[in-house]
N, CA, C, O and the ligand as a Tripos MOL2 file, in Angstrom:
@<TRIPOS>MOLECULE
protein
  237   235    60     0     0
PROTEIN
NO_CHARGES

@<TRIPOS>ATOM
      1 N          81.2920   95.4830   88.7200 N.3       1 MET1
      2 CA         80.6660   94.4310   89.6700 C.3       1 MET1
      3 C          81.2950   94.4580   90.9490 C.2       1 MET1
      4 O          82.4900   94.1970   91.0910 O.2       1 MET1
      5 N          80.4940   94.7790   91.9300 N.am      2 GLU2
      6 CA         80.9340   95.0900   93.3350 C.3       2 GLU2
      7 C          80.9960   93.5990   94.0760 C.2       2 GLU2
      8 O          80.0940   92.7750   93.9270 O.2       2 GLU2
      9 N          82.1970   93.3530   94.9060 N.am      3 SER3
     10 CA         82.4020   92.1820   95.6490 C.3       3 SER3
     11 C          82.8320   92.5770   96.9490 C.2       3 SER3
     12 O          82.9680   93.7560   97.2750 O.2       3 SER3
     13 N          83.0810   91.4430   97.8170 N.am      4 ILE4
     14 CA         83.5800   91.5380   99.0810 C.3       4 ILE4
     15 C          85.2050   91.3000   99.0040 C.2       4 ILE4
     16 O          85.6200   90.2940   98.4280 O.2       4 ILE4
     17 N          86.0350   92.1550   99.5400 N.am      5 GLY5
     18 CA         87.3750   91.7660   99.4750 C.3       5 GLY5
     19 C          88.0930   93.0570   99.9950 C.2       5 GLY5
     20 O          87.5130   94.0050  100.5240 O.2       5 GLY5
     21 N          89.5460   92.9480   99.7500 N.am      6 GLN6
     22 CA         90.3180   93.8330  100.1360 C.3       6 GLN6
     23 C          90.6700   95.0000   98.9740 C.2       6 GLN6
     24 O          90.8180   94.7050   97.7880 O.2       6 GLN6
     25 N          90.7640   96.1830   99.4260 N.am      7 CYS7
     26 CA         91.0110   97.3350   98.6690 C.3       7 CYS7
     27 C          92.5470   97.3470   98.4630 C.2       7 CYS7
     28 O          93.3210   97.2980   99.4190 O.2       7 CYS7
     29 N          92.9640   97.4160   97.1380 N.am      8 ASP8
     30 CA         94.3250   97.4500   96.8080 C.3       8 ASP8
     31 C          95.0470   98.7430   97.2110 C.2       8 ASP8
     32 O          96.2640   98.7980   97.3930 O.2       8 ASP8
     33 N          94.1490   99.8480   97.3460 N.am      9 SER9
     34 CA         94.8130  101.0700   97.3850 C.3       9 SER9
     35 C          94.8540  101.4160   98.9520 C.2       9 SER9
     36 O          95.8980  101.9690   99.2970 O.2       9 SER9
     37 N          94.0070  101.2150   99.8600 N.am     10 CYS10
     38 CA         93.9830  101.3990  101.1160 C.3      10 CYS10
     39 C          94.1650  100.2720  102.1310 C.2      10 CYS10
     40 O          94.4790  100.4030  103.3140 O.2      10 CYS10
     41 N          93.9080   99.1140  101.4500 N.am     11 ALA11
     42 CA         94.1680   97.6870  102.2150 C.3      11 ALA11
     43 C          92.9580   97.5860  103.1140 C.2      11 ALA11
     44 O          92.9910   96.6120  103.8670 O.2      11 ALA11
     45 N          91.9690   98.3150  103.2040 N.am     12 ASP12
     46 CA         90.6750   98.0300  103.8940 C.3      12 ASP12
     47 C          89.9820   96.8730  103.2850 C.2      12 ASP12
     48 O          89.7950   96.7150  102.0790 O.2      12 ASP12
     49 N          89.5350   95.8950  104.4600 N.am     13 GLU13
     50 CA         88.5240   94.8870  104.0870 C.3      13 GLU13
     51 C          87.2370   95.5330  104.0660 C.2      13 GLU13
     52 O          86.9140   96.3400  104.9380 O.2      13 GLU13
     53 N          86.4000   95.1710  102.9890 N.am     14 GLY14
     54 CA         84.9410   95.7310  102.8730 C.3      14 GLY14
     55 C          84.2670   95.1320  101.7630 C.2      14 GLY14
     56 O          84.6790   94.2620  100.9960 O.2      14 GLY14
     57 N          83.0750   95.7800  101.7950 N.am     15 VAL15
     58 CA         82.0520   95.4690  100.7510 C.3      15 VAL15
     59 C          82.1190   96.5370   99.6360 C.2      15 VAL15
     60 O          82.4080   97.7010   99.9130 O.2      15 VAL15
     61 N          81.8730   96.1710   98.4780 N.am     16 GLY16
     62 CA         81.9210   97.3200   97.2810 C.3      16 GLY16
     63 C          83.2960   97.5010   96.7710 C.2      16 GLY16
     64 O          83.6810   98.6100   96.3990 O.2      16 GLY16
     65 N          84.0470   96.4590   96.7400 N.am     17 VAL17
     66 CA         85.5230   96.4030   96.0510 C.3      17 VAL17
     67 C          85.0640   96.1400   94.5650 C.2      17 VAL17
     68 O          84.3310   95.2190   94.2060 O.2      17 VAL17
     69 N          85.6140   97.0940   93.7800 N.am     18 VAL18
     70 CA         85.5250   96.8320   92.3830 C.3      18 VAL18
     71 C          86.6850   96.9550   91.4750 C.2      18 VAL18
     72 O          87.5030   97.8530   91.6760 O.2      18 VAL18
     73 N          86.8220   96.1530   90.5220 N.am     19 ALA19
     74 CA         87.9810   95.8550   89.8550 C.3      19 ALA19
     75 C          88.1130   97.2030   88.8040 C.2      19 ALA19
     76 O          87.1110   97.6810   88.2710 O.2      19 ALA19
     77 N          89.2600   97.6580   88.6190 N.am     20 LEU20
     78 CA         89.3890   98.8940   87.8660 C.3      20 LEU20
     79 C          90.8440   99.1680   87.3820 C.2      20 LEU20
     80 O          91.7000   98.4610   87.9120 O.2      20 LEU20
     81 N          91.1880   99.9160   86.6250 N.am     21 HIS21
     82 CA         92.5070  100.3940   86.3240 C.3      21 HIS21
     83 C          92.8540  101.8530   87.0960 C.2      21 HIS21
     84 O          92.0930  102.8190   87.1590 O.2      21 HIS21
     85 N          93.7500  101.7850   87.4730 N.am     22 ARG22
     86 CA         94.2860  103.0770   88.3200 C.3      22 ARG22
     87 C          94.6200  104.1590   87.2120 C.2      22 ARG22
     88 O          95.1020  103.8290   86.1280 O.2      22 ARG22
     89 N          94.3790  105.2680   87.4980 N.am     23 ILE23
     90 CA         94.9170  106.2020   86.4770 C.3      23 ILE23
     91 C          95.9570  107.2490   87.4130 C.2      23 ILE23
     92 O          95.6510  107.8130   88.4630 O.2      23 ILE23
     93 N          97.0700  107.3040   86.7960 N.am     24 TYR24
     94 CA         98.0790  108.4280   87.4350 C.3      24 TYR24
     95 C          98.1090  109.6570   86.7620 C.2      24 TYR24
     96 O          98.4230  109.7130   85.5730 O.2      24 TYR24
     97 N          97.7680  110.7800   87.5080 N.am     25 LEU25
     98 CA         97.9030  112.1450   86.7550 C.3      25 LEU25
     99 C          99.2940  112.6490   87.0360 C.2      25 LEU25
    100 O          99.8420  112.5960   88.1360 O.2      25 LEU25
    101 N          99.8540  113.1870   85.8350 N.am     26 THR26
    102 CA        101.1500  113.6340   85.9420 C.3      26 THR26
    103 C         100.9450  115.2860   85.5450 C.2      26 THR26
    104 O         100.7950  115.6800   84.3880 O.2      26 THR26
    105 N         100.9670  116.0400   86.5760 N.am     27 PRO27
    106 CA        100.8800  117.4510   86.2910 C.3      27 PRO27
    107 C         101.9600  118.0190   85.5920 C.2      27 PRO27
    108 O         103.1080  117.7830   85.9700 O.2      27 PRO27
    109 N         101.7250  118.7840   84.5580 N.am     28 GLU28
    110 CA        102.6360  119.4380   83.7180 C.3      28 GLU28
    111 C         102.9030  120.9050   84.0890 C.2      28 GLU28
    112 O         102.0380  121.6150   84.6020 O.2      28 GLU28
    113 N         103.9320  121.2490   83.8530 N.am     29 ALA29
    114 CA        104.3000  122.8410   84.2640 C.3      29 ALA29
    115 C         103.6070  123.6770   83.2680 C.2      29 ALA29
    116 O         103.4380  123.2560   82.1230 O.2      29 ALA29
    117 N         103.1890  124.8610   83.6490 N.am     30 GLY30
    118 CA        102.5260  125.5840   82.8550 C.3      30 GLY30
    119 C         100.9780  125.3700   82.7980 C.2      30 GLY30
    120 O         100.3860  124.8820   83.7600 O.2      30 GLY30
    121 N         100.3870  125.7150   81.7430 N.am     31 GLU31
    122 CA         98.9280  125.6640   81.7180 C.3      31 GLU31
    123 C          98.1850  124.3420   80.9500 C.2      31 GLU31
    124 O          96.9780  124.2800   80.7160 O.2      31 GLU31
    125 N          99.0870  123.4070   80.6470 N.am     32 GLN32
    126 CA         98.6740  122.2700   80.0390 C.3      32 GLN32
    127 C          97.9860  121.4180   80.9710 C.2      32 GLN32
    128 O          98.3110  121.3040   82.1530 O.2      32 GLN32
    129 N          96.9210  120.7550   80.3530 N.am     33 ALA33
    130 CA         96.2140  119.7650   81.3580 C.3      33 ALA33
    131 C          97.2450  118.6240   81.7290 C.2      33 ALA33
    132 O          98.2710  118.3540   81.1050 O.2      33 ALA33
    133 N          96.7420  117.9800   82.9280 N.am     34 PRO34
    134 CA         97.7680  116.9730   83.2920 C.3      34 PRO34
    135 C          97.5970  115.7310   82.3940 C.2      34 PRO34
    136 O          96.5590  115.4460   81.7960 O.2      34 PRO34
    137 N          98.6930  115.0600   82.3760 N.am     35 THR35
    138 CA         98.5630  113.7920   81.5350 C.3      35 THR35
    139 C          98.0030  112.5990   82.3640 C.2      35 THR35
    140 O          98.3150  112.3680   83.5330 O.2      35 THR35
    141 N          97.2440  111.9630   81.7030 N.am     36 MET36
    142 CA         96.5460  110.6580   82.4330 C.3      36 MET36
    143 C          97.1610  109.5500   81.9070 C.2      36 MET36
    144 O          97.1230  109.3160   80.6990 O.2      36 MET36
    145 N          97.7320  108.8370   82.7060 N.am     37 ALA37
    146 CA         98.2960  107.5520   82.3650 C.3      37 ALA37
    147 C          97.3870  106.3010   83.0370 C.2      37 ALA37
    148 O          97.2700  106.1810   84.2560 O.2      37 ALA37
    149 N          96.8840  105.5640   82.2540 N.am     38 LEU38
    150 CA         96.0780  104.3690   82.5140 C.3      38 LEU38
    151 C          97.0500  103.2350   82.7650 C.2      38 LEU38
    152 O          97.8600  102.8760   81.9100 O.2      38 LEU38
    153 N          96.9460  102.6900   83.9470 N.am     39 GLN39
    154 CA         97.7370  101.6010   84.2800 C.3      39 GLN39
    155 C          97.1000  100.2100   83.7940 C.2      39 GLN39
    156 O          95.9110   99.9770   84.0140 O.2      39 GLN39
    157 N          97.8090   99.4230   83.2220 N.am     40 PRO40
    158 CA         97.5040   98.1380   82.5760 C.3      40 PRO40
    159 C          96.9370   96.9820   83.6030 C.2      40 PRO40
    160 O          96.0840   96.1350   83.3380 O.2      40 PRO40
    161 N          97.6640   97.1820   84.8960 N.am     41 SER41
    162 CA         97.1970   96.2390   85.7100 C.3      41 SER41
    163 C          95.9000   96.3960   86.3500 C.2      41 SER41
    164 O          95.4220   97.5230   86.4750 O.2      41 SER41
    165 N          95.2550   95.3000   86.7910 N.am     42 LEU42
    166 CA         94.0340   95.3350   87.3860 C.3      42 LEU42
    167 C          94.0520   95.5770   88.8630 C.2      42 LEU42
    168 O          94.8080   94.8530   89.5120 O.2      42 LEU42
    169 N          93.3120   96.5170   89.5330 N.am     43 GLU43
    170 CA         93.3390   96.6590   90.8560 C.3      43 GLU43
    171 C          91.9030   96.4370   91.4450 C.2      43 GLU43
    172 O          90.9810   96.2340   90.6540 O.2      43 GLU43
    173 N          91.6790   96.4650   92.7380 N.am     44 ARG44
    174 CA         90.4640   96.2630   93.3590 C.3      44 ARG44
    175 C          90.4130   97.4230   94.3310 C.2      44 ARG44
    176 O          91.3070   97.5370   95.1690 O.2      44 ARG44
    177 N          89.3600   98.3390   94.2610 N.am     45 TRP45
    178 CA         89.2870   99.6370   95.1860 C.3      45 TRP45
    179 C          87.9540   99.5250   95.7270 C.2      45 TRP45
    180 O          87.0150   98.9620   95.1630 O.2      45 TRP45
    181 N          87.9170  100.2250   97.1150 N.am     46 CYS46
    182 CA         86.5870  100.2310   97.8100 C.3      46 CYS46
    183 C          85.9490  101.4150   97.2430 C.2      46 CYS46
    184 O          86.5030  101.9810   96.3010 O.2      46 CYS46
    185 N          84.7520  101.8910   97.7500 N.am     47 PHE47
    186 CA         84.0970  102.8810   97.4960 C.3      47 PHE47
    187 C          84.8750  104.2720   97.8310 C.2      47 PHE47
    188 O          84.8710  105.2010   97.0230 O.2      47 PHE47
    189 N          85.4400  104.3310   98.8900 N.am     48 SER48
    190 CA         86.1330  105.4010   99.3480 C.3      48 SER48
    191 C          87.1980  105.9370   98.4290 C.2      48 SER48
    192 O          87.2300  107.1080   98.0530 O.2      48 SER48
    193 N          88.1620  104.9080   98.0510 N.am     49 CYS49
    194 CA         88.8890  105.1790   97.3660 C.3      49 CYS49
    195 C          88.6580  105.5230   95.8000 C.2      49 CYS49
    196 O          89.4350  106.1750   95.1020 O.2      49 CYS49
    197 N          87.3560  104.9170   95.3680 N.am     50 ARG50
    198 CA         86.8390  105.4460   94.0730 C.3      50 ARG50
    199 C          86.4050  106.8960   94.0620 C.2      50 ARG50
    200 O          86.4440  107.5520   93.0220 O.2      50 ARG50
    201 N          85.9740  107.4210   95.2650 N.am     51 THR51
    202 CA         85.5500  108.7210   95.3290 C.3      51 THR51
    203 C          86.6330  109.6290   95.2940 C.2      51 THR51
    204 O          86.4890  110.7360   94.7760 O.2      51 THR51
    205 N          87.9300  109.1950   95.9000 N.am     52 SER52
    206 CA         89.0560  110.0490   95.9780 C.3      52 SER52
    207 C          90.0200  110.0440   94.8720 C.2      52 SER52
    208 O          90.7640  111.0140   94.7250 O.2      52 SER52
    209 N          90.0670  109.1380   94.1610 N.am     53 TYR53
    210 CA         91.3650  109.0510   93.1650 C.3      53 TYR53
    211 C          90.8950  108.7320   91.7680 C.2      53 TYR53
    212 O          89.8930  108.0300   91.6280 O.2      53 TYR53
    213 N          91.5000  109.1610   90.8080 N.am     54 PRO54
    214 CA         91.0220  108.7940   89.3300 C.3      54 PRO54
    215 C          91.3730  107.2530   88.9610 C.2      54 PRO54
    216 O          92.3490  106.6140   89.3520 O.2      54 PRO54
    217 N          90.4300  106.8660   88.1950 N.am     55 HIS55
    218 CA         90.5530  105.5040   87.8990 C.3      55 HIS55
    219 C          89.5030  105.3640   86.6400 C.2      55 HIS55
    220 O          88.6740  106.2270   86.3500 O.2      55 HIS55
    221 N          89.6960  104.0850   85.9290 N.am     56 GLN56
    222 CA         88.5920  103.8370   84.9000 C.3      56 GLN56
    223 C          88.2340  102.2770   85.3890 C.2      56 GLN56
    224 O          89.0510  101.4200   85.7280 O.2      56 GLN56
    225 N          86.7160  102.1490   85.3260 N.am     57 LEU57
    226 CA         86.2110  101.0410   85.5670 C.3      57 LEU57
    227 C          86.2370   99.9390   84.2040 C.2      57 LEU57
    228 O          86.4050  100.3980   83.0740 O.2      57 LEU57
    229 N          86.0930   98.7670   84.3820 N.am     58 LEU58
    230 CA         86.1320   97.9320   83.3580 C.3      58 LEU58
    231 C          84.8810   98.0990   82.6630 C.2      58 LEU58
    232 O          83.8720   98.5070   83.2390 O.2      58 LEU58
    233 N          84.9250   97.7530   81.2660 N.am     59 ASP59
    234 CA         83.8690   97.8390   80.4180 C.3      59 ASP59
    235 C          82.8420   96.5340   80.7920 C.2      59 ASP59
    236 O          81.7950   96.3720   80.1650 O.2      59 ASP59
    237 ZN         90.1240  101.5980   99.6320 Zn       60 ZN60
@<TRIPOS>BOND
     1     1     2 1
     2     2     3 1
     3     3     4 2
     4     3     5 am
     5     5     6 1
     6     6     7 1
     7     7     8 2
     8     7     9 am
     9     9    10 1
    10    10    11 1
    11    11    12 2
    12    11    13 am
    13    13    14 1
    14    14    15 1
    15    15    16 2
    16    15    17 am
    17    17    18 1
    18    18    19 1
    19    19    20 2
    20    19    21 am
    21    21    22 1
    22    22    23 1
    23    23    24 2
    24    23    25 am
    25    25    26 1
    26    26    27 1
    27    27    28 2
    28    27    29 am
    29    29    30 1
    30    30    31 1
    31    31    32 2
    32    31    33 am
    33    33    34 1
    34    34    35 1
    35    35    36 2
    36    35    37 am
    37    37    38 1
    38    38    39 1
    39    39    40 2
    40    39    41 am
    41    41    42 1
    42    42    43 1
    43    43    44 2
    44    43    45 am
    45    45    46 1
    46    46    47 1
    47    47    48 2
    48    47    49 am
    49    49    50 1
    50    50    51 1
    51    51    52 2
    52    51    53 am
    53    53    54 1
    54    54    55 1
    55    55    56 2
    56    55    57 am
    57    57    58 1
    58    58    59 1
    59    59    60 2
    60    59    61 am
    61    61    62 1
    62    62    63 1
    63    63    64 2
    64    63    65 am
    65    65    66 1
    66    66    67 1
    67    67    68 2
    68    67    69 am
    69    69    70 1
    70    70    71 1
    71    71    72 2
    72    71    73 am
    73    73    74 1
    74    74    75 1
    75    75    76 2
    76    75    77 am
    77    77    78 1
    78    78    79 1
    79    79    80 2
    80    79    81 am
    81    81    82 1
    82    82    83 1
    83    83    84 2
    84    83    85 am
    85    85    86 1
    86    86    87 1
    87    87    88 2
    88    87    89 am
    89    89    90 1
    90    90    91 1
    91    91    92 2
    92    91    93 am
    93    93    94 1
    94    94    95 1
    95    95    96 2
    96    95    97 am
    97    97    98 1
    98    98    99 1
    99    99   100 2
   100    99   101 am
   101   101   102 1
   102   102   103 1
   103   103   104 2
   104   103   105 am
   105   105   106 1
   106   106   107 1
   107   107   108 2
   108   107   109 am
   109   109   110 1
   110   110   111 1
   111   111   112 2
   112   111   113 am
   113   113   114 1
   114   114   115 1
   115   115   116 2
   116   115   117 am
   117   117   118 1
   118   118   119 1
   119   119   120 2
   120   119   121 am
   121   121   122 1
   122   122   123 1
   123   123   124 2
   124   123   125 am
   125   125   126 1
   126   126   127 1
   127   127   128 2
   128   127   129 am
   129   129   130 1
   130   130   131 1
   131   131   132 2
   132   131   133 am
   133   133   134 1
   134   134   135 1
   135   135   136 2
   136   135   137 am
   137   137   138 1
   138   138   139 1
   139   139   140 2
   140   139   141 am
   141   141   142 1
   142   142   143 1
   143   143   144 2
   144   143   145 am
   145   145   146 1
   146   146   147 1
   147   147   148 2
   148   147   149 am
   149   149   150 1
   150   150   151 1
   151   151   152 2
   152   151   153 am
   153   153   154 1
   154   154   155 1
   155   155   156 2
   156   155   157 am
   157   157   158 1
   158   158   159 1
   159   159   160 2
   160   159   161 am
   161   161   162 1
   162   162   163 1
   163   163   164 2
   164   163   165 am
   165   165   166 1
   166   166   167 1
   167   167   168 2
   168   167   169 am
   169   169   170 1
   170   170   171 1
   171   171   172 2
   172   171   173 am
   173   173   174 1
   174   174   175 1
   175   175   176 2
   176   175   177 am
   177   177   178 1
   178   178   179 1
   179   179   180 2
   180   179   181 am
   181   181   182 1
   182   182   183 1
   183   183   184 2
   184   183   185 am
   185   185   186 1
   186   186   187 1
   187   187   188 2
   188   187   189 am
   189   189   190 1
   190   190   191 1
   191   191   192 2
   192   191   193 am
   193   193   194 1
   194   194   195 1
   195   195   196 2
   196   195   197 am
   197   197   198 1
   198   198   199 1
   199   199   200 2
   200   199   201 am
   201   201   202 1
   202   202   203 1
   203   203   204 2
   204   203   205 am
   205   205   206 1
   206   206   207 1
   207   207   208 2
   208   207   209 am
   209   209   210 1
   210   210   211 1
   211   211   212 2
   212   211   213 am
   213   213   214 1
   214   214   215 1
   215   215   216 2
   216   215   217 am
   217   217   218 1
   218   218   219 1
   219   219   220 2
   220   219   221 am
   221   221   222 1
   222   222   223 1
   223   223   224 2
   224   223   225 am
   225   225   226 1
   226   226   227 1
   227   227   228 2
   228   227   229 am
   229   229   230 1
   230   230   231 1
   231   231   232 2
   232   231   233 am
   233   233   234 1
   234   234   235 1
   235   235   236 2
@<TRIPOS>SUBSTRUCTURE
     1 MET1         2 RESIDUE 1 A MET
     2 GLU2         6 RESIDUE 1 A GLU
     3 SER3        10 RESIDUE 1 A SER
     4 ILE4        14 RESIDUE 1 A ILE
     5 GLY5        18 RESIDUE 1 A GLY
     6 GLN6        22 RESIDUE 1 A GLN
     7 CYS7        26 RESIDUE 1 A CYS
     8 ASP8        30 RESIDUE 1 A ASP
     9 SER9        34 RESIDUE 1 A SER
    10 CYS10       38 RESIDUE 1 A CYS
    11 ALA11       42 RESIDUE 1 A ALA
    12 ASP12       46 RESIDUE 1 A ASP
    13 GLU13       50 RESIDUE 1 A GLU
    14 GLY14       54 RESIDUE 1 A GLY
    15 VAL15       58 RESIDUE 1 A VAL
    16 GLY16       62 RESIDUE 1 A GLY
    17 VAL17       66 RESIDUE 1 A VAL
    18 VAL18       70 RESIDUE 1 A VAL
    19 ALA19       74 RESIDUE 1 A ALA
    20 LEU20       78 RESIDUE 1 A LEU
    21 HIS21       82 RESIDUE 1 A HIS
    22 ARG22       86 RESIDUE 1 A ARG
    23 ILE23       90 RESIDUE 1 A ILE
    24 TYR24       94 RESIDUE 1 A TYR
    25 LEU25       98 RESIDUE 1 A LEU
    26 THR26      102 RESIDUE 1 A THR
    27 PRO27      106 RESIDUE 1 A PRO
    28 GLU28      110 RESIDUE 1 A GLU
    29 ALA29      114 RESIDUE 1 A ALA
    30 GLY30      118 RESIDUE 1 A GLY
    31 GLU31      122 RESIDUE 1 A GLU
    32 GLN32      126 RESIDUE 1 A GLN
    33 ALA33      130 RESIDUE 1 A ALA
    34 PRO34      134 RESIDUE 1 A PRO
    35 THR35      138 RESIDUE 1 A THR
    36 MET36      142 RESIDUE 1 A MET
    37 ALA37      146 RESIDUE 1 A ALA
    38 LEU38      150 RESIDUE 1 A LEU
    39 GLN39      154 RESIDUE 1 A GLN
    40 PRO40      158 RESIDUE 1 A PRO
    41 SER41      162 RESIDUE 1 A SER
    42 LEU42      166 RESIDUE 1 A LEU
    43 GLU43      170 RESIDUE 1 A GLU
    44 ARG44      174 RESIDUE 1 A ARG
    45 TRP45      178 RESIDUE 1 A TRP
    46 CYS46      182 RESIDUE 1 A CYS
    47 PHE47      186 RESIDUE 1 A PHE
    48 SER48      190 RESIDUE 1 A SER
    49 CYS49      194 RESIDUE 1 A CYS
    50 ARG50      198 RESIDUE 1 A ARG
    51 THR51      202 RESIDUE 1 A THR
    52 SER52      206 RESIDUE 1 A SER
    53 TYR53      210 RESIDUE 1 A TYR
    54 PRO54      214 RESIDUE 1 A PRO
    55 HIS55      218 RESIDUE 1 A HIS
    56 GLN56      222 RESIDUE 1 A GLN
    57 LEU57      226 RESIDUE 1 A LEU
    58 LEU58      230 RESIDUE 1 A LEU
    59 ASP59      234 RESIDUE 1 A ASP
    60 ZN60       237 GROUP 0 **** ****
């Protein structure tokens, strides 16, 4: 659900901020796929950050 507010990632004020969980990618040495670590805390991100960084929207 989009709302008006401040983005927790870039700190911009704007429309279209969505609650989600950030995902940290931890690259492994060699040919393994990166590890995805879902953060348990809720954040609110703007559209721009959602197109740039990995995340998981709420169900
Ligand atoms: Zn942002």
